[in-house]
ChimeraX commands (.cxc) that place a marker at each C-alpha (Angstrom):
marker #1 position 12.96,9.75,1.83 radius 0.5
marker #1 position 10.06,11.27,3.75 radius 0.5
marker #1 position 7.23,9.41,5.50 radius 0.5
marker #1 position 3.83,10.62,6.66 radius 0.5
marker #1 position 0.77,8.50,7.55 radius 0.5
marker #1 position 2.29,5.49,5.78 radius 0.5
marker #1 position 2.99,7.42,2.57 radius 0.5
marker #1 position 6.55,7.80,1.33 radius 0.5
marker #1 position 8.09,10.41,-0.93 radius 0.5
marker #1 position 11.40,10.99,-2.62 radius 0.5
marker #1 position 12.79,14.51,-2.63 radius 0.5
marker #1 position 15.14,16.27,-5.03 radius 0.5
marker #1 position 16.64,19.74,-4.96 radius 0.5
marker #1 position 16.37,21.86,-8.10 radius 0.5
marker #1 position 19.28,24.30,-7.98 radius 0.5
marker #1 position 17.93,26.27,-10.95 radius 0.5
marker #1 position 14.86,27.42,-8.96 radius 0.5
marker #1 position 16.31,26.92,-5.46 radius 0.5
marker #1 position 13.45,24.66,-4.43 radius 0.5
marker #1 position 12.90,21.17,-3.11 radius 0.5
marker #1 position 10.45,19.00,-5.05 radius 0.5
marker #1 position 8.87,15.84,-3.67 radius 0.5
marker #1 position 6.73,13.08,-5.11 radius 0.5
marker #1 position 5.13,10.03,-3.52 radius 0.5
marker #1 position 6.57,6.64,-4.43 radius 0.5
marker #1 position 5.19,3.15,-5.00 radius 0.5
marker #1 position 1.57,4.09,-5.63 radius 0.5
marker #1 position -0.58,4.65,-8.72 radius 0.5
marker #1 position -1.77,8.10,-7.62 radius 0.5
marker #1 position 0.94,10.74,-7.88 radius 0.5
marker #1 position 1.16,13.30,-5.09 radius 0.5
marker #1 position 3.62,16.12,-5.76 radius 0.5
marker #1 position 4.67,18.96,-3.47 radius 0.5
marker #1 position 7.48,21.42,-2.99 radius 0.5
marker #1 position 9.10,24.02,-0.80 radius 0.5
marker #1 position 12.10,26.28,-0.43 radius 0.5
marker #1 position 13.00,25.07,3.07 radius 0.5
marker #1 position 12.92,21.69,4.75 radius 0.5
marker #1 position 10.14,22.90,7.04 radius 0.5
marker #1 position 8.11,24.19,4.09 radius 0.5
marker #1 position 8.68,20.96,2.19 radius 0.5
marker #1 position 7.58,18.84,5.16 radius 0.5
marker #1 position 4.48,20.97,5.69 radius 0.5
marker #1 position 3.58,20.75,2.00 radius 0.5
marker #1 position 3.97,16.95,2.10 radius 0.5
marker #1 position 1.66,16.68,5.11 radius 0.5
marker #1 position -0.90,19.03,3.54 radius 0.5
marker #1 position -0.80,17.11,0.24 radius 0.5
marker #1 position -1.33,13.72,1.91 radius 0.5
marker #1 position -4.10,15.11,4.14 radius 0.5
marker #1 position -5.84,16.73,1.15 radius 0.5
marker #1 position -5.58,13.46,-0.80 radius 0.5
marker #1 position -7.08,11.46,2.07 radius 0.5
marker #1 position -9.86,14.05,2.51 radius 0.5
marker #1 position -10.62,13.91,-1.22 radius 0.5
marker #1 position -10.77,10.10,-1.15 radius 0.5
marker #1 position -13.11,10.17,1.84 radius 0.5
marker #1 position -15.44,12.79,0.34 radius 0.5
marker #1 position -15.61,10.95,-3.00 radius 0.5
marker #1 position -15.96,7.50,-1.40 radius 0.5
marker #1 position -12.73,6.32,-3.03 radius 0.5
marker #1 position -10.36,3.88,-1.34 radius 0.5
marker #1 position -7.00,5.68,-0.95 radius 0.5
marker #1 position -4.13,4.12,-2.84 radius 0.5
marker #1 position -1.56,2.66,-0.47 radius 0.5
marker #1 position 2.14,2.76,-1.30 radius 0.5
marker #1 position 2.77,-0.79,-0.12 radius 0.5
marker #1 position 0.14,-3.49,-0.42 radius 0.5
marker #1 position 2.12,-6.32,1.20 radius 0.5
marker #1 position 2.50,-8.35,-1.97 radius 0.5
marker #1 position 5.74,-8.84,-3.90 radius 0.5
marker #1 position 6.09,-10.59,-7.23 radius 0.5
marker #1 position 9.45,-12.33,-7.43 radius 0.5
marker #1 position 10.95,-14.07,-10.45 radius 0.5
marker #1 position 13.61,-16.72,-9.89 radius 0.5
marker #1 position 15.03,-19.50,-12.06 radius 0.5
marker #1 position 12.97,-22.73,-11.88 radius 0.5
marker #1 position 15.82,-24.58,-10.18 radius 0.5
marker #1 position 15.98,-21.97,-7.42 radius 0.5
marker #1 position 12.20,-22.18,-6.96 radius 0.5
marker #1 position 12.45,-25.97,-6.64 radius 0.5
marker #1 position 15.33,-25.79,-4.16 radius 0.5
marker #1 position 13.55,-23.12,-2.13 radius 0.5
marker #1 position 10.47,-25.32,-1.92 radius 0.5
marker #1 position 12.57,-28.27,-0.76 radius 0.5
marker #1 position 14.29,-26.19,1.93 radius 0.5
marker #1 position 10.99,-24.74,3.14 radius 0.5
marker #1 position 9.36,-28.19,3.34 radius 0.5
marker #1 position 12.33,-29.56,5.29 radius 0.5
marker #1 position 11.93,-26.64,7.71 radius 0.5
marker #1 position 8.19,-27.38,8.04 radius 0.5
marker #1 position 6.99,-24.14,6.48 radius 0.5
marker #1 position 5.74,-22.67,3.23 radius 0.5
marker #1 position 7.99,-20.89,0.75 radius 0.5
marker #1 position 6.12,-17.69,1.60 radius 0.5
marker #1 position 6.84,-18.06,5.33 radius 0.5
marker #1 position 10.50,-18.89,4.68 radius 0.5
marker #1 position 10.85,-15.77,2.52 radius 0.5
marker #1 position 9.06,-13.64,5.13 radius 0.5
marker #1 position 11.44,-14.87,7.83 radius 0.5
marker #1 position 14.48,-14.28,5.63 radius 0.5
marker #1 position 13.33,-10.77,4.70 radius 0.5
marker #1 position 12.58,-9.99,8.36 radius 0.5
marker #1 position 16.14,-11.03,9.27 radius 0.5
marker #1 position 17.60,-8.70,6.63 radius 0.5
marker #1 position 15.39,-5.81,7.76 radius 0.5
marker #1 position 16.35,-6.39,11.40 radius 0.5
marker #1 position 20.02,-6.32,10.44 radius 0.5
marker #1 position 19.85,-3.28,8.15 radius 0.5
marker #1 position 17.04,-1.25,9.80 radius 0.5
marker #1 position 16.95,-2.32,13.45 radius 0.5
marker #1 position 14.98,0.77,14.51 radius 0.5
marker #1 position 12.13,0.07,12.03 radius 0.5
marker #1 position 10.73,-3.00,13.80 radius 0.5
marker link #1:1,2 radius 0.2
marker link #1:2,3 radius 0.2
marker link #1:3,4 radius 0.2
marker link #1:4,5 radius 0.2
marker link #1:5,6 radius 0.2
marker link #1:6,7 radius 0.2
marker link #1:7,8 radius 0.2
marker link #1:8,9 radius 0.2
marker link #1:9,10 radius 0.2
marker link #1:10,11 radius 0.2
marker link #1:11,12 radius 0.2
marker link #1:12,13 radius 0.2
marker link #1:13,14 radius 0.2
marker link #1:14,15 radius 0.2
marker link #1:15,16 radius 0.2
marker link #1:16,17 radius 0.2
marker link #1:17,18 radius 0.2
marker link #1:18,19 radius 0.2
marker link #1:19,20 radius 0.2
marker link #1:20,21 radius 0.2
marker link #1:21,22 radius 0.2
marker link #1:22,23 radius 0.2
marker link #1:23,24 radius 0.2
marker link #1:24,25 radius 0.2
marker link #1:25,26 radius 0.2
marker link #1:26,27 radius 0.2
marker link #1:27,28 radius 0.2
marker link #1:28,29 radius 0.2
marker link #1:29,30 radius 0.2
marker link #1:30,31 radius 0.2
marker link #1:31,32 radius 0.2
marker link #1:32,33 radius 0.2
marker link #1:33,34 radius 0.2
marker link #1:34,35 radius 0.2
marker link #1:35,36 radius 0.2
marker link #1:36,37 radius 0.2
marker link #1:37,38 radius 0.2
marker link #1:38,39 radius 0.2
marker link #1:39,40 radius 0.2
marker link #1:40,41 radius 0.2
marker link #1:41,42 radius 0.2
marker link #1:42,43 radius 0.2
marker link #1:43,44 radius 0.2
marker link #1:44,45 radius 0.2
marker link #1:45,46 radius 0.2
marker link #1:46,47 radius 0.2
marker link #1:47,48 radius 0.2
marker link #1:48,49 radius 0.2
marker link #1:49,50 radius 0.2
marker link #1:50,51 radius 0.2
marker link #1:51,52 radius 0.2
marker link #1:52,53 radius 0.2
marker link #1:53,54 radius 0.2
marker link #1:54,55 radius 0.2
marker link #1:55,56 radius 0.2
marker link #1:56,57 radius 0.2
marker link #1:57,58 radius 0.2
marker link #1:58,59 radius 0.2
marker link #1:59,60 radius 0.2
marker link #1:60,61 radius 0.2
marker link #1:61,62 radius 0.2
marker link #1:62,63 radius 0.2
marker link #1:63,64 radius 0.2
marker link #1:64,65 radius 0.2
marker link #1:65,66 radius 0.2
marker link #1:66,67 radius 0.2
marker link #1:67,68 radius 0.2
marker link #1:68,69 radius 0.2
marker link #1:69,70 radius 0.2
marker link #1:70,71 radius 0.2
marker link #1:71,72 radius 0.2
marker link #1:72,73 radius 0.2
marker link #1:73,74 radius 0.2
marker link #1:74,75 radius 0.2
marker link #1:75,76 radius 0.2
marker link #1:76,77 radius 0.2
marker link #1:77,78 radius 0.2
marker link #1:78,79 radius 0.2
marker link #1:79,80 radius 0.2
marker link #1:80,81 radius 0.2
marker link #1:81,82 radius 0.2
marker link #1:82,83 radius 0.2
marker link #1:83,84 radius 0.2
marker link #1:84,85 radius 0.2
marker link #1:85,86 radius 0.2
marker link #1:86,87 radius 0.2
marker link #1:87,88 radius 0.2
marker link #1:88,89 radius 0.2
marker link #1:89,90 radius 0.2
marker link #1:90,91 radius 0.2
marker link #1:91,92 radius 0.2
marker link #1:92,93 radius 0.2
marker link #1:93,94 radius 0.2
marker link #1:94,95 radius 0.2
marker link #1:95,96 radius 0.2
marker link #1:96,97 radius 0.2
marker link #1:97,98 radius 0.2
marker link #1:98,99 radius 0.2
marker link #1:99,100 radius 0.2
marker link #1:100,101 radius 0.2
marker link #1:101,102 radius 0.2
marker link #1:102,103 radius 0.2
marker link #1:103,104 radius 0.2
marker link #1:104,105 radius 0.2
marker link #1:105,106 radius 0.2
marker link #1:106,107 radius 0.2
marker link #1:107,108 radius 0.2
marker link #1:108,109 radius 0.2
marker link #1:109,110 radius 0.2
marker link #1:110,111 radius 0.2
marker link #1:111,112 radius 0.2
marker link #1:112,113 radius 0.2
marker link #1:113,114 radius 0.2
view
């Protein structure tokens, strides 16, 4: 996965044309780019994101962001109830309890990201 200015992209290699192809993830607008080397691919990604941001600015459009900070989570009703009980006993909201729990997982799995 590549990252530039808060935008993320997945990359695949197409052996039939000997080229890397990338595409942004987790956003409505699709930004695609490619290259035959890692350096070319990275440069194309940066140019694509910069061109997108320039276009948004010139057209007065708010750029789409890959992560908005909101997650919709479906759980069984019993789990929702039990989560609410645990959160209340800990003196916090369900949202805060989930944020803390997610932060702990991220710290464990991606310690350099914090």
